[in-house]
N, C-alpha and C positions, 0 to 999 in steps of 0.2 A: 502698074504692072506687078503681078504677084510672082514671087520667087518660089521655086519648089525646092525645099530642103528635105533631105533624107537623113535618117540616123543610121549609124553603123554599129551593130553589136560586135563584141569581141569574138563571138562564136561564128561569125559568117565571113565569107570572102566577098569580094565585089560582085561575083556572079550569083550571090544569094545562097550558095550551098552551105549547109550547116556543117561545121567542122567537129563540134563536140556535142554530146548530149549530157544532160544533167544526171539521168539515171539509166540503168540498163533495163532492157525488157525483163519482165517477170520471169520468163523461162530461163534466163541466164543468171539468176541470183542464187546465192546460197540459202536465202530465206525460203525459196520454193522447195529446194532439196530437203531442208530441215522440216518444212511443213509436211511434205509428202511422207517422209520417213516417220514422223511423229504420228500421223494419221494411220499409217500402216501398222505401227507398233500398237496403237490403241485397238485397232480392229483385230489384229492377231491375238492380242492379250485377251480381249473379250471372247474370242472364239476358243482359245486354249483353256482359259480359266473358266471352267464351266461347273455345271451341277455335279457335285460329288456324290449324288445319290441320296443326300439327306434333304433335298428340296430347297436348299439355300444356295443361291448363285452369288458369290462374293463380288463379281464384276459383271453386271448384267448389260444387256444391249442398250438399255435406257441410259446407263451411266456412260457407256462407250459413246453414244450419240451426243451426250452432254459434253464430254471432253473433246470430241471432234468439233462440236460447235464452238467451244472456247478457243480451240486451236485456229479455227477459221476466222473468228473475230480478231484474234491476235495477229494473224497473217495479214488480214485486210488493213488493220491499223498500221502495221509495220510498213506495208506498201504505200499507204496514204502518207505517212510521215516521210518516206523516201521521196515521194513525188511532190510533197508540199512546197519545196523550194524551187521547183522547176519553173523555167520561163517558157513561154510559148515561142514558136518560130517567129523570126523577124517578119513582120507584115501581118501577123494575126491580130486583127483589130475588130472590135464590134462596130459594125457600120451603123 
C-alpha cells in the first residue's frame, strides 16, 4: 500500500493559500517608475533639443530611440533578475 506524502512550503497554509510572494508586480515597483521617467526624459529632450537652424541636430530621433532601447533592455534585465529567485506556487509541477 502506497502512502501519500505532501510537502509544505513555508509560504503556504494548510488550505494552500499563498501568504507571501517573492516579487511585487511590475506596476508596483520603483523600477517601472524610474523607467517611465527616463523614457519620458529622453523623448522630451529629443523633442526640445532640435535643429538650431544650422542643419545639425545634436540629439536626433535615432539617438533617442537608441537610448530608449538601452533603457528597455536594462529594465527587462532588472525585472528578470528580480524574478530569477522566485519559486512557483506549491503544486506547480511539470507532469
